[in-house]
C-alpha positions in Angstrom: -241.8 -57.0 44.0 -244.2 -54.7 45.8 -247.3 -54.1 43.8 -249.0 -50.7 43.8 -252.7 -50.4 44.4 -254.7 -50.3 41.1 -256.1 -46.9 41.9 -252.6 -45.4 42.3 -251.5 -46.8 39.0 -254.4 -45.3 37.2 -253.9 -42.0 38.8 -250.2 -42.0 37.9 -250.9 -42.9 34.3 -253.6 -40.3 33.7 -251.6 -37.5 35.4 -248.6 -37.9 33.1 -250.4 -38.5 29.8 -253.8 -37.0 29.9 -256.2 -38.8 27.7 -256.1 -37.6 24.1 -259.8 -38.0 24.2 -260.2 -35.2 26.7 -260.7 -31.7 25.5 -257.4 -30.0 25.6 -256.3 -27.0 23.6 -253.2 -27.0 21.3 -250.2 -25.3 22.8 -249.3 -22.0 21.3 -245.6 -22.7 21.8 -243.5 -26.0 21.7 -241.5 -24.6 24.6 -244.4 -25.4 26.8 -243.4 -29.1 26.5 -240.2 -29.1 28.4 -239.8 -32.9 28.6 -240.8 -33.5 25.0 -243.6 -35.9 25.7 -246.1 -34.0 23.5 -247.9 -32.2 26.3 -247.3 -28.8 27.8 -248.8 -26.5 30.4 -250.2 -23.1 29.4 -252.8 -20.8 31.0 -253.2 -23.2 34.0 -254.2 -26.1 31.8 -252.6 -28.9 29.9 -252.2 -28.4 26.1 -251.2 -30.6 23.2 -248.0 -29.8 21.3 -248.9 -30.3 17.6 -246.2 -32.0 15.6 -246.1 -30.8 12.0 -245.5 -33.7 9.7 -244.4 -31.5 6.8 -240.6 -32.0 6.6 -240.0 -28.5 5.4 -242.0 -27.0 8.2 -239.0 -26.3 10.5 -237.5 -23.9 7.9 -240.7 -22.1 7.1 -242.1 -19.6 9.7 -245.7 -19.5 10.8 -247.8 -16.7 9.3 -248.6 -14.0 11.8 -252.0 -13.4 10.1 -254.3 -15.9 8.5 -255.3 -13.2 6.0 -251.9 -13.7 4.4 -253.4 -16.9 2.9 -256.3 -15.5 0.8 -256.9 -18.7 -1.1 -257.0 -20.9 2.0 -254.3 -23.4 0.9 -252.4 -23.3 4.1 -249.6 -21.1 2.8 -249.3 -17.3 2.9 -246.8 -14.6 2.0 -245.3 -12.2 4.6 -242.1 -10.2 4.7 -241.1 -11.3 1.2 -241.2 -15.1 2.0 -243.7 -17.9 2.3 -245.2 -18.7 5.7 -247.4 -21.5 7.1 -250.9 -20.9 8.2 -252.0 -23.3 10.9 -254.1 -23.3 14.0 -251.4 -21.2 15.7 -251.7 -18.4 13.2 -254.2 -15.8 14.6 -256.5 -13.8 12.4 -255.4 -10.3 13.0 -257.3 -7.4 11.4 -254.9 -5.6 9.0 -255.2 -3.0 6.2 -255.3 -6.0 3.8 -258.3 -8.1 5.0 -258.8 -11.6 3.7 -260.9 -11.7 0.5 -264.5 -12.4 0.9 -267.6 -12.0 -1.2 -267.7 -8.3 -0.4 -264.2 -7.5 -1.4 -264.2 -6.1 -4.9 -261.5 -6.6 -7.5 -259.4 -3.6 -8.3 -260.0 -2.0 -11.6 -256.4 -1.1 -12.1 -253.1 -2.7 -11.0 -251.8 0.8 -10.3 -254.0 0.8 -7.2 -251.4 -1.7 -5.6 -248.2 0.4 -5.6 -246.4 -2.1 -3.2 -247.4 -5.2 -5.3 -248.8 -7.0 -2.2 -251.9 -8.1 -4.0 -254.1 -5.5 -2.4 -255.0 -2.0 -3.6 -257.2 0.9 -2.5 -260.0 2.3 -4.6 -263.1 4.2 -3.8 -262.2 4.5 -0.1 -261.9 0.8 0.4 -259.5 -2.2 -0.1 -259.7 -4.2 -3.3 -258.0 -7.3 -4.6 -255.5 -7.2 -7.5 -256.0 -10.4 -9.5 -254.6 -11.7 -12.8 -257.6 -10.2 -14.5 -256.9 -6.7 -13.2 -255.7 -4.7 -16.2 -252.4 -2.9 -16.1 -252.7 0.4 -17.8 -250.4 0.8 -20.7 -248.8 4.2 -20.9 -248.9 5.1 -24.6 -245.6 6.1 -26.2 -246.1 9.7 -27.2 -245.7 10.4 -30.9 -243.1 13.1 -31.4 -244.8 16.1 -32.9 -242.8 17.8 -35.6 -243.4 21.5 -35.3 -244.8 23.1 -38.4 -242.2 25.4 -39.7 -243.2 29.0 -40.2 -244.1 29.8 -43.8 -241.2 30.9 -45.9 -241.7 33.9 -48.1 -241.6 32.8 -51.7 -238.9 34.0 -54.0 -240.4 36.4 -56.5 -239.2 36.3 -60.0 -238.8 39.9 -61.1 -238.3 41.2 -64.6 -237.5 44.9 -65.3 -238.8 46.0 -68.7 -238.1 49.3 -70.5 -235.8 51.6 -72.3 -232.5 53.3 -71.3 -234.1 54.6 -68.1 -234.2 50.9 -67.0 -231.2 49.7 -69.0 -228.7 52.3 -67.6 -226.9 54.7 -69.9 -223.2 55.5 -70.3 -221.9 55.0 -66.8 -225.1 55.1 -64.9 -226.3 51.8 -63.4 -230.0 52.7 -63.7 -232.6 52.7 -60.9 -232.2 48.9 -60.7 -229.0 49.1 -58.6 -230.5 51.2 -55.7 -233.7 49.1 -55.9 -231.7 45.9 -55.4 -230.2 47.5 -52.3 -233.6 48.4 -50.9 -234.9 44.9 -51.6 -232.0 43.4 -49.9 -232.2 45.7 -46.9 -235.8 44.8 -46.5 -235.1 41.0 -46.6 -237.2 40.5 -49.7 -236.9 37.1 -51.4 -236.5 37.8 -55.1 -234.6 36.9 -58.3 -234.0 39.2 -61.2 -234.4 37.7 -64.7 -234.0 38.8 -68.3 -231.8 38.4 -71.4 -229.7 41.5 -70.7 -226.9 41.6 -68.1 -225.1 44.9 -68.7 -225.8 48.6 -68.8 -225.6 50.5 -72.1 -222.1 51.6 -72.9 -220.6 50.1 -69.7 -220.8 47.3 -67.2 -221.4 49.2 -64.0 -224.2 46.9 -63.0 -224.7 43.4 -64.3 -228.0 42.2 -62.8 -230.4 40.6 -65.4 -233.1 42.7 -66.9 -235.2 43.0 -70.1 -234.5 46.6 -71.2 -233.0 48.1 -74.3 -231.7 51.7 -74.8 -233.6 53.6 -77.5 -236.6 51.2 -77.5 -240.2 52.3 -77.9 -243.4 50.7 -76.7 -244.2 49.2 -80.1 -240.8 47.4 -80.1 -242.0 45.2 -77.2 -245.0 44.2 -79.4 -243.1 43.4 -82.6 -239.5 42.9 -81.5 -236.6 45.0 -82.5 -232.8 44.6 -83.0 -230.8 47.6 -81.9 -227.2 48.4 -80.8 -228.3 47.7 -77.2 -229.5 44.1 -77.9 -232.0 41.9 -79.6 -235.5 42.6 -78.3 -237.7 39.6 -79.2 -240.8 41.2 -77.7 -242.7 40.9 -74.4 -244.5 37.6 -75.4 -241.1 35.9 -75.9 -239.7 37.3 -72.6 -242.7 36.1 -70.6 -242.4 32.6 -72.0 -238.6 32.5 -71.5 -238.6 33.8 -67.9 -242.1 33.5 -66.5 -241.8 36.3 -64.0 -244.1 36.9 -61.0 -243.5 40.7 -61.1 -242.9 43.0 -64.1 -241.5 46.5 -63.5 -242.5 48.6 -66.5 -241.1 52.1 -67.5 -241.7 52.6 -71.2 -243.0 55.2 -73.7 -240.6 58.2 -73.4 -238.8 57.5 -76.6 -242.2 57.2 -78.4 -242.9 60.8 -77.7 -240.3 62.0 -80.2 -242.2 60.5 -83.1 -245.5 59.0 -82.0 -248.7 60.2 -80.5 -249.8 59.9 -76.9 -252.9 57.9 -77.8 -251.0 55.4 -80.0 -248.3 54.9 -77.3 -250.9 54.4 -74.5 -252.6 51.8 -76.7 -249.3 50.0 -77.1 -248.7 50.0 -73.3 -252.2 48.5 -72.8 -251.3 45.8 -75.3 -248.0 45.0 -73.5 -250.0 44.6 -70.2 -252.5 42.4 -72.0 -249.8 40.1 -73.4 -248.2 39.8 -70.0 -251.5 38.7 -68.4 -252.3 36.4 -71.4 -249.2 34.4 -70.4 -250.0 34.5 -66.7 -253.0 36.4 -65.3 -251.5 36.5 -61.8 -248.4 38.6 -62.7 -248.1 41.8 -60.7 -247.3 44.7 -63.0 -245.9 47.9 -61.6 -246.3 50.7 -64.2 -244.3 54.0 -64.0 -245.8 57.3 -65.0 -242.4 58.3 -66.6 -239.7 60.6 -65.3 -239.9 64.1 -66.9 -237.7 65.2 -69.8 -236.3 68.7 -70.0 -235.4 68.6 -73.6 -237.8 70.5 -75.8 -238.4 67.9 -78.5 -240.6 65.7 -76.2 -240.9 67.5 -72.9 -244.6 68.3 -73.0 -245.7 65.0 -74.6 -243.7 62.9 -72.0 -245.6 64.8 -69.3 -248.9 64.2 -71.1 -248.3 60.5 -71.5 -247.4 60.2 -67.8 -250.8 61.8 -66.9 -252.6 59.5 -69.3 -250.9 56.4 -67.8 -252.1 57.5 -64.3 -255.7 57.7 -65.6 -255.4 54.4 -67.5 -254.3 52.5 -64.4 -257.0 54.1 -62.3 -259.7 53.2 -64.9 -258.3 49.7 -65.3 -259.0 49.1 -61.6 -257.0 45.9 -61.4 -255.2 45.0 -58.2 -252.5 43.4 -60.3 -251.7 46.6 -62.2 -250.3 49.3 -59.8 -249.1 52.8 -60.6 -245.6 53.8 -59.6 -245.4 57.6 -59.3 -241.9 58.5 -60.3 -242.8 62.1 -61.4 -243.8 63.4 -58.0 -240.7 65.0 -56.3 -238.5 64.5 -59.3 -236.3 67.6 -59.6 -234.6 69.1 -62.6 -231.2 68.5 -61.0 -231.9 64.7 -60.9 -231.2 64.6 -64.7 -227.9 64.3 -66.5 -226.7 67.0 -68.7 -228.5 65.4 -71.7 -231.7 66.4 -69.9 -233.2 62.9 -70.5 -231.4 60.3 -68.3 -231.4 60.5 -64.5 -228.2 60.8 -62.6 -227.5 58.9 -59.4 -229.9 61.0 -57.3 -232.6 60.6 -59.9 -232.0 56.8 -60.1 -232.4 56.6 -56.3 -235.6 58.6 -56.5 -237.0 56.1 -59.1 -235.9 53.2 -57.0 -237.7 54.6 -53.9 -240.9 54.9 -55.8 -240.8 51.3 -57.2 -239.8 49.9 -53.8 -242.7 51.7 -52.0 -245.2 50.1 -54.3 -243.5 46.7 -54.4 -243.4 46.6 -50.6 -247.0 47.9 -50.1 -248.2 45.2 -52.5 -246.9 42.6 -50.0 -244.4 41.3 -52.5 -241.7 41.2 -49.8 -243.7 38.9 -47.5 
């Protein structure tokens, strides 16, 4: 066999397998080693092809940016999958720089809308860590709207003689008054032991009135053909009204004095307020009579009632002026009891005071 010179052998050996001890860079691509001997040729120089001993490496791509491995364990996260960080992975500046001592932690996880572990606060990048709080959106408590105040239902008791009771086919002023209250939307409830009109049943709303009664009968009580009047104290305890409509004293003028009757009206008002000092009392100054036996005295008592209410000065005792505008043709042929037009006139007067007192609100 022909022997090669020693120098040629050494040259051949070193040319094919450069010494691993020489300084050679790692190849950036395995394709640079076309014969699979572990050496390649790049950038006009030999390079080493690094063999990854990790058996899973062939299925895991290399990271394109070393910043994808913030904890330096050799593994990163890119494109929604793991990647390997090795010497072939360049460090490329990105919007998410690798964490260092100057990179602050984010104060809120909401600063990282794409959940890549990096956020933006105060015009710079920040790291989202497990310690970064996630704001909790409080569950709003449903607010129940406060309903508008509902007007209270007023308990109303009409007190008096036949002018209030109704006489022989006439419903009394109470019927047109109810219509006015309803039309105005007032919340009310009529109370009393009586439910008819005298001599007929043309209107059946409750009331506390008795035909033929005088003022003193409401102090002592009186039984008549129109019913059993047990007195104002009993009626107040039985029905506890908020409002009392009072038209009384006309019948007294046939036998009693103006002074004594006015005193009895004052006692009636006192008994009402003894039971409940918040009751609203609407006092009428009496419709006129045309009959001669009491015409002048009824007018005088009406005038005294006006002065009494003014002197009393109580916001809970209000005058109802039924005399003004009351014409002679508003009375029936008996010249005492009002006809339908007279009852409407009285109802208007009571309603005006009732409404102006705020009792419909």
